[in-house]
N, C-alpha and C positions, 0 to 999 in steps of 0.2 A: 431411556432408549426406546421405550414404546412409542413415545411422542415422535421421535426421530423416524421410526419405522413407518408411522402413518404419514409423515411429511414426505419421505422418500417415495412411498406408494403413490401419493398424490402428484408429486413432481413427475414421476415416471409416466403416469397416465396423461398428464398435460403435454409432455414432450412428444409422446407417441402419437397424439392426435394433432400435433403441430399447433396447439393453442398457445396463447401467451402464458408464460410460466412465471411472470413477475411476482404475483402474490405468493406462489409456492416457494420461490427463492427467498422472499421475505420471511416466510414461515420457517424455512430452513435456518436462516440466520438466528431467528428467535429461539428455535429449538436447540441450536448449538450453544447459545448464551445460557440457556437453562441447564444444559448438560455439563457445563464446565463451571464449577463453583467459583465464586468470587469475581465473575465477569461483570464489568460495567456494561459492555456491549459486544456484539459480534457482527461480522460482516463477511461477504463473499465478493471478491474482486475477480472480474473476468475481462477479457478483451472482446469488444463488440465487433460487428461485421465490418466496421471501418478501421479496425486496428487501434481504436482508442481505449485507453485504460479508464475504467470506471468501476464504482462499487455497484454491483448489480442488486445486492440486497444488504441492508444493514438495519440494526435494531434501534440505534440511537444516533442523534445528530452528531455527537462527539466522534463516533466512528467515521461518519461521512467526512467530517472536517479533517480528522487525522489522515484519512486516506487521500483526500484531495491535496493536502500539503505534500504528501509523498509524491504524488504524480507531478505536481508543480515543480518540486525541487529535484526530482529524479533520484531520490534516495529515501531509504527507510526500511524497516524490518519486513514489511509485507512485500515490497519490491524485491528485496534480497532473497526472501524465501521463494518467490516466484521465479526469479532469474536463475537461482542456484538449484532449483528443484529440490529444496530441503526444508527443514523446520528451523525457525529462528526464534529464540527466546530472549527477552529482556527482563531481568529480575528487578532492576531499578533504573529507570530512565535517567534519573539524576546522576547516576554513577557510570552510565554507559556512553562512550564517546564514538561509537562506530558510525553514527549518522549525525554529525554535529549540526548541520543545517536544519534537518528535521527536528532534532532535539530542541533547538532554539525556537523553532516555529511553533511547537506544541507546548511550550513551557507554561502557557496559561490554561491549558486543558487539564482536566482531572485524570491524568494518565501517569502511572508509575511502572506497570508491568504490561508486557504484551507477549502474545504467543501467536505465531503465524506459520502456516504450513502450506506447501505447494499443492495445487490440484493437478494431478497427473492423469492425462487421458491419452491412450494409445502411445505411451512412452514420451509424451511431450507435456510441458507445463502450460496450462491454459489459464491459470490464475492462482488465487490463494484464498485460504480460509483463515480468519483471524479472530482473536478475542483480546479485549483490553480490560485492564483493571486499574482503579485508583490507588490500590495498595501495592507496596513493594513486596516482591517475592510472593506474589499471589498464586502462581501456578506451579504445581508440583510435577514430578516425573510422571505421575499417573495422569494428570491433566494433559500433559504433552502427548502421551500415548493415546489418550481418548480423542484428542483433536485429530491426530494422524489417522486413527481408526475411522473417524467420521468423514475424513477427506476422501477416502478411497471410493465409497459408493457415491458420494456427492460429485466427484470428478467424472465418474462414469455417466451419471445421469445428465449433469450439466454439459459435459463434452458432447453428448449426442445431440444437443440443441445448437451447438456451434456449427457455422457453415464450414464447408471443406477448406476454405481459404483462411479460416481463423488461426490455425496453428502457425502459418507463415506470417500473417500480420502480427500475431502475438510476438514472435521472435523479433520482427523488425521494430515493434514498439518498445520491446525491452532494450534492444540495442540503443534506441533513441534515448530512452530514459537514463540508461547508464552513461551514455555519452554526455547527456545534460549534466549529470553529476560531475564528470571530469571537467567540463567547461566551467562550471561554477567554481570548482576548487581552484582551477588555474587562474581565473579572474580574481578570486579572493587573494591568492598569493601575490598577484601583480599589485593589487592595491596595498597590501601589507608592505611590500618592498618600496613602492612608489611614495607612500605617504606615512610610513612608519606606524601603520595601524595594527591593532591586534585582530585576531580572527573574528571576534564578535563585531567590532567596529567596522571592519571591511564588509562583513555580511550586511550589517545595518545600512551602510551606504548604498549597496546595490538594491536592497529592498526599498529604500526611500526613493531611489531613482526610478525603479520599476513602478512604484505607486504614482510618482509625479508625472511620468510619461505614459502611464496606462499601458505598459507593455509587460510581458512576462519576464521572469528572472533570467531565463536563458538568453533572451535577446539583449538584456543589459550586460550580462556576462560576456557575450560575444563582442559587444561594443567596447568593453574594457580591454579585452584582448587585442582588438583592432586599434586601440588608442583613442577612441572617440567618446568614451564615457568615463566617469569617475576621476577626471583630471582636475576638477575644481574642488571647492570647499576648503 
């Protein structure tokens, strides 16, 4: 906690002088990782001034990769914590089917447990704080409380650096992300019905088409719904 206190003090000073706080946010993620036992990595997700979802600070490449896949697919524990303004815990990703697309996408990463909590500033969710672990059931009730405790001052300090329009763009971006999830689920169902595919095969078909056409998954899903993609093979 002493290390976190020092990081918060540094972050506050940087924000109050309107200097770039990038390094301090990286330090915050590192301190969170150290304060939650068993963490493989930690990160802080925020909305930037263009309404784009990004990991502002993270300790390890695996965190950045896992987060990027959530944003691309429009689903995952971090996005859910952010959108629902709550804390989301996965004890074993191999047994959790709440986010099937993301679960499939991160299957090759050393991730089994996750813990994500929303960053609430002025009554609105501006992002999320999260930790990952390669071990199943890595995070205890105490770890959950600890992360929530850390999120409160972090949200206050990080929120003060957000432009006045950030809360509105955050809400719009979240709606877009959740809408993307619905679009992908609908397209997957169409492919399953049209070609007799199982969920994994229909998802793989869309991922392959996205790669072949160099477009994002949402664009391919919309094309499936419109009847212009996924009709072959």
